[in-house]
N, C-alpha and C positions, 0 to 999 in steps of 0.2 A: 504492500501501500504506499504510495506518495504522502513524503512528508506534508506537514500544514506549510511551512515555508513554501514548499513545492507547488503545493495547490494554487497557495496565493499569487506566485508568480505567472502561474499558467492563466488564471483568473484575468490577470490584469494583462497577459499578452495577447488572450482572445478579446478583451475590450478594446486595446488598440487597433487590433485588426479590424474589428466591427467598425469603428469609427471611421477607417482608411476607406472599407468596402462600401460606407454608407456616402462619403464624399464622392465616390466614383459614381456611386448611382445617381445623385444628385447632378454632376457635371455631365454624365451621359444623357439624363433625361432633359438637360437645359440643351445640347446640343441636337438631339434627337428632334427635337421641334424643327430645327433651323435645317436640318439636313432632310428631314420630311417633307418640309415645303420645297426644295429645292428638286427633290426627287420626282414630286408631283408636278411640279411645273415643268419638267425636263421630258415626260413621257409624250404630252400633247406635239411636242417638237419633232421628237423622233419618230412618232408615228406619222406625221404630216409629210416628215422627208422621204418616208418610204412610201407614201400615197403619191406623190409629186414622181418618183423614181419609177413606179409602178406604170403609171400614167405615159411616161415619157417612154420605156422599153415596149409599153404595147403599140405605140406608134411609129416603130424602128421602122424603115424602109427597107435595110440590108440587116437581118438580124445575124448573119452569118459573119459580119465583120463589126459586130457590136462590141465595146467597150470591154477589155477582158477583166476588169473589176466586176463588171454584170455579167460576163457569159463564162468566164475562167479559163483555164488553159486548154482545156479538152481532155486533160489528164485529171485522175484520181488515186493517185499514187503518192506524194509528200503532203502530209496533213501538218500544217502550225497552228498549236493550240497554244491560245493567250488565257493563263491560269491569274484571274485577277483576286488578291485578297487583301488582308491588313497588313500593315507594319506594327501592329502591335495585337497584342496577346490581352488576355483576361476580357474576354469578348463569349463566354462561353463557344457554343459548337460552330460559329461563324465559319471561321477559317477552315475546321474540318469539313463540314458539309459540302463545302466547293471541292475541295480537294475528292472528296469520295466522288463527286459526280465526274469529275473530270478522270479519276482512275477507271471507273467504268466504260469512259468512252475510250482511253488507252486501251485498254484490254482487249476491246471489240475491234479498233484499228490494228493490234499485233494479230489478232485472231484472222485478218482479213488480208493478211501480208503487207499492211500498208508502212511507209515508213513517217516516223513521228518525230517532230520537231516542238520544243515546248520556248517559250517566253512567260516568265513569271513577273508579273506585277503586284508588288508586295512581299517583303522580306519574309513573313510567315508563310507563304506557301513554296517559297525556295526552300525552307528549311524543311519542311515536311517532304517534299518531293525530290530533293537531292537524294534522299538514302534508297531509293530506287531507281530515280530517272536521271541521276546525275548526269549521264552522257548523253541524252537527249535534250537537256536545257542550252540552248544556245545563247541565253540573255536573260539578265535579271534585272529588273529596273525597281528601283526604289523611291518613293516621294516622301520619305520621313520629315524632310525639312517643310512640305506644305502643310499648312495648318485645316486646308478645306479641300474638296475636290474640286479642281476649276479644268477649263477646256485647254489652257496652255499645253498642262501635263498630259491632257488625252490626246492632243495635238500631238505632241512629241510621240507617243507611244503609236499613233496613227502613221507619221511620216515611216517611222520603224519598218511597220508591218508593211506599208507601201513599197519601199526601196526595198526590201525582201523579195516581194511578188514580182517587182521589174526585174530583179536580177535573177529571177527564175529557180528561187530556193524552195518554193512550195506551191502546192496547186490548190489546197483548199485551206481556208483560215476559219477557226472556231473560237469564240470566248467564253469563258466560263465567270459568271458571277453570280451572287445573291440577290433575286429579287425581293424589294422589302413589302410586306403586307401589313404587318401590323407589329408591336413588342415581341409578342411571342412568336410570328410567325415570319421566317424568312425563305424563299421556295429557291434552291439552286437552279442557274437555269445553263443552258448552252445554247449560243447563237452563234449562226454561220453568217460570216459578214464576206468572205469573197471564196467563191463567187456569190452574189449576193442572193439569199434565198430568202423571199418574201412569202409568208401564208398569207394567201389571200381571203381566209377567212376570217383572219383577226385584221387586214388591213381595208378599209370600205374604200372600193373605188370609186371613185365619182363616175356618174354616168354622162356628166358634160364633156362636151368636146372641147380641147383647147388648140389654139395656133400658138407655136412656139418660134420665136425669133431670138436668138438665129434657131436652127434646126436640132432635132433630137439629139443627135450624134455627139454635137458640140456640147451641149447644155450637160450630158451625161459625162462628157469627159472631164467637166469643170465639177460638177455633182458628186459623184461617185467617190473622188479621194475624200471630201468632206465629209460625206455621208460616215465614212469608217470612223472618222476622228467623233462623229457626232454621235455613233453607237458606243464607242469607247466612253465618250463622257457619258451618255445614259448610265451605262454599265457602273461606272465609277460613281455616279450619284446614287444609284440603288444599292450599291454598297457600302455607301458611306451612312445611309440611311438603316440599313441592315446591320451595320458594326456596332451603332450606336443603341439599338434595338435591343441584342443581341445581348451587349455589356451590360445595360441598363438592368436587364433580366437576370443576368447571372451574378451582379452585384447584389441584386434585390435578394436573391437566393442565398447567397454568403451571408448578406448581414441578417438574415433570418435564422440560419444556421448557427452563425456566430451566437445568438442572442440564447438558442437553447443550448449551446454547448456551456455557454457561462452559466445559465439556471443548474445546469446537471453539476458542474465544477462545485457551483457555491452549496447545492446540497451536500453534495461529497464532503464539501472542506466544514461545513457546520457540523456535519455525522462524525467526522475525523476529531474534531475541536472537543465536542461533546466527550467521544471516548475517551480523549487525553483527559478532560477534565475531571471523568467520572474515575480513570485510573489513579490519579493522584491524590484524588478524595480517598478510595479505599485503601490507599497506601498510608495516607495520614492517619486513618482511622485503627487500618492495623497496625501502626508502629504506637499508638497512643494505647491501645488494649495490651500490648506486650509489656509497657512498662509498670 
């Protein structure tokens, strides 16, 4: 049985930890509100961009010579996977859920005999994947210095992807991230961005006809690279909200668990203290009787 001094130190230590987790929960709650607003504002822009590209692609006169970012290389051999996680931990299953989703995809590629290349965005994803897929990781990008998700960082990742595509280093590019639903639920996503894969069931195509100036080919040449950065930025915004929501939930659970542990340790301390007092009384009485 632990001594009274040891129990007292443990209670003090758990209470200190509880203060930290409670503070982290409050900080995450404050950040979550802003991150959620940013993610929700970014969704319509991303969807509208897909709408425009779908409208443009349907009006192409020569679909065989469509931009490569839209049609792809015509091959399906080399897959580039961009795994987007956080740079910080203590956020529950946020990072591990994205990694699990990505690993399922990696396994499927391996079974199909495809070549896998990985870019990790966020140090936590790199830390988990390097144990098994170190040889497949061609680049690790971290934005620890950035306080919030921003388009400049997304554009940096987008330019790296486009440069590698133009150098014919891969055929298909897929990004992995968490879509924010609420504080409790974040849904891991895999989204193919090269060649562009648009789900027409989710993207409402306008029935109105448009006249484009200049023509569709030229607009797509300029719009498709921007769409890559836009989709990356959307994923970063979703990740930011999901990370804070997951951290808030994890810190809330940790705070409550610490409170329960303090209660149990306090009961154990009181019992041990009472036992020590009883023992001392018995010794005093026994000594008095023996005189």
